[in-house]
C-alpha atoms as one frame of an Amber mdcrd trajectory, in Angstrom:
protein
   0.000   0.000   0.000   2.862   2.396   0.862   4.503   1.690  -2.489   1.241
   2.517  -4.257   0.935   5.850  -2.420   4.548   6.734  -3.159   4.047   5.858
  -6.824   0.861   7.934  -6.937   2.681  10.886  -5.341   5.550  10.616  -7.831
   3.143  10.421 -10.749   1.213  13.374  -9.370   4.367  15.461  -9.095   5.537
  14.544 -12.563   2.118  15.419 -13.981   2.463  18.873 -12.436   5.833  19.398
 -14.070   4.625  18.339 -17.516   1.811  20.700 -18.434  -0.437  19.778 -21.315
  -0.707  21.939 -24.420  -4.051  23.123 -23.044  -2.320  24.238 -19.810   0.217
  26.231 -21.810  -2.481  27.809 -23.952  -4.857  28.571 -21.073  -2.147  30.137
 -18.931  -0.281  32.132 -21.563  -3.070  33.110 -23.956  -6.550  32.538 -22.568
  -5.769  34.325 -19.290  -5.289  37.557 -21.243  -9.072  37.816 -21.501  -9.003
  39.786 -18.244  -6.897  42.496 -19.864  -8.428  42.587 -23.339 -10.076  45.917
 -22.473  -6.738  47.535 -21.562  -6.123  50.850 -23.283  -9.734  51.150 -24.390
 -12.702  53.381 -23.804 -14.574  50.271 -22.671 -12.463  49.951 -19.517 -12.793
  53.641 -18.693 -16.556  53.507 -19.184 -16.737  50.401 -17.001 -14.970  52.305
 -14.213 -17.467  55.150 -14.564 -20.353  52.665 -14.532 -19.186  51.268 -11.178
 -20.287  54.546  -9.598 -23.653  55.067 -11.246 -26.298  55.284  -8.566 -29.567
  53.395  -8.914 -32.391  54.526  -6.671 -29.859  56.628  -4.760 -27.490  53.762
  -3.938 -24.289  52.367  -5.386 -25.150  48.771  -6.320 -21.486  47.748  -6.239
 -20.733  49.569  -2.997 -18.168  52.236  -2.262 -14.811  52.158  -4.031 -16.196
  49.750  -6.621 -13.945  50.992  -9.415 -10.821  50.629  -7.246 -11.921  47.139
  -6.201 -12.357  46.198  -9.855  -8.829  47.361 -10.687  -7.428  45.662  -7.563
  -9.044  42.413  -8.716  -7.383  42.723 -12.107  -4.010  43.458 -10.492  -4.244
  40.375  -8.271  -5.245  38.180 -11.209  -2.416  39.532 -13.380   0.152  38.976
 -10.621  -0.961  35.376 -10.107  -1.062  34.686 -13.841   2.375  36.201 -14.378
   3.824  33.770 -11.827   2.110  30.878 -13.616   3.430  31.982 -17.014   6.969
  32.273 -15.640   6.665  28.818 -14.039   5.862  27.108 -17.342   8.805  25.300
 -18.866   9.886  27.013 -22.034  10.287  24.828 -25.102  11.298  25.755 -28.621
   7.620  25.619 -29.575   6.354  27.690 -26.622   9.212  30.183 -26.286   7.728
  33.098 -28.253   4.246  32.543 -26.856   5.472  32.473 -23.254   7.885  35.395
 -23.625   5.205  37.510 -25.290   2.634  36.618 -22.645   5.106  37.497 -19.912
   5.988  40.784 -21.616   2.316  41.646 -22.031   1.446  41.022 -18.381   4.576
  42.867 -17.217   3.681  45.790 -19.470   0.131  46.244 -18.187   0.722  45.505
 -14.495   2.316  48.845 -13.517  -0.270  50.729 -15.560  -3.090  49.022 -13.662
  -1.305  49.642 -10.351  -0.704  53.320 -11.059  -2.655  55.021 -13.839  -5.770
  52.852 -13.764  -5.771  52.843  -9.959  -5.695  56.673 -10.023  -8.445  56.693
 -12.647 -10.564  54.364 -10.511  -9.984  56.560  -7.450 -11.040  59.620  -9.432
 -14.228  57.826 -10.432 -14.885  56.540  -6.904 -14.245  59.991  -5.409 -16.905
  61.577  -7.604 -14.792  62.974 -10.420 -16.848  64.204 -13.319 -17.505  61.769
 -16.109 -15.744  64.157 -18.489 -12.590  64.224 -16.314 -12.553  60.449 -15.941
 -13.057  59.909 -19.673 -10.365  62.472 -20.472  -7.796  60.806 -18.202  -8.817
  57.421 -19.607  -8.171  58.714 -23.106  -4.683  59.890 -22.065  -3.905  56.417
 -20.693  -5.191  54.801 -23.876  -3.074  57.063 -26.062   0.046  56.530 -23.970
  -0.121  52.740 -23.611  -2.610  51.391 -26.148  -0.362  51.047 -29.180   2.317
  48.960 -27.434  -0.369  46.838 -25.777  -2.045  46.193 -29.131   1.276  45.212
 -30.652   2.087  42.688 -27.909  -1.493  41.405 -27.874  -1.464  40.868 -31.649
   1.805  38.891 -31.489   0.463  36.767 -28.633  -2.806  36.130 -30.475  -0.924
  35.051 -33.609   1.303  32.732 -31.560  -1.729  31.414 -29.696  -3.534  30.648
 -32.941  -0.528  28.747 -34.285  -0.135  26.819 -31.039  -3.855  26.012 -30.767
  -3.957  24.783 -34.365  -0.861  22.606 -33.866  -2.433  20.964 -30.806  -6.034
  20.837 -32.009  -7.203  23.172 -29.234 -10.640  24.437 -30.144 -10.851  28.203
 -29.678 -13.508  30.733 -30.645 -11.404  33.745 -31.613 -14.470  35.927 -32.003
 -14.023  36.335 -35.769
């Protein structure tokens, strides 16, 4: 019985160190869904919407925009660790490096600029001021984000096709 448990533990550990193609794809590519609104008016408008009162109350509570950004930051930080933990192969190298670069690029922007934008929204800044600051963020960071995102999407499509991973790319 002890030998069986030891064998099961060894197999379990080796399974963890040999991720499947789906694990690679999900971690490096699919997890970017949380940041696909980066550098867009959609994210800014979502922050504004967190503070729209219905019947005199904030349905998402106080500091809802900041909480939304904090949630994204936590998710990005966890995902970045997972991406870095994946073993790089010749086939996955560009996909993993691009995913890592993308998450590292957006993380400080979420922690600083988007956090400030969320605070402005939560503190009652005018919609015009929030949208204006959002537009500045988009103009400053959007082009580089789009470039990294496009490379990662292209790599993800190649990788998914090579491993018969079914993906709806929204086309």
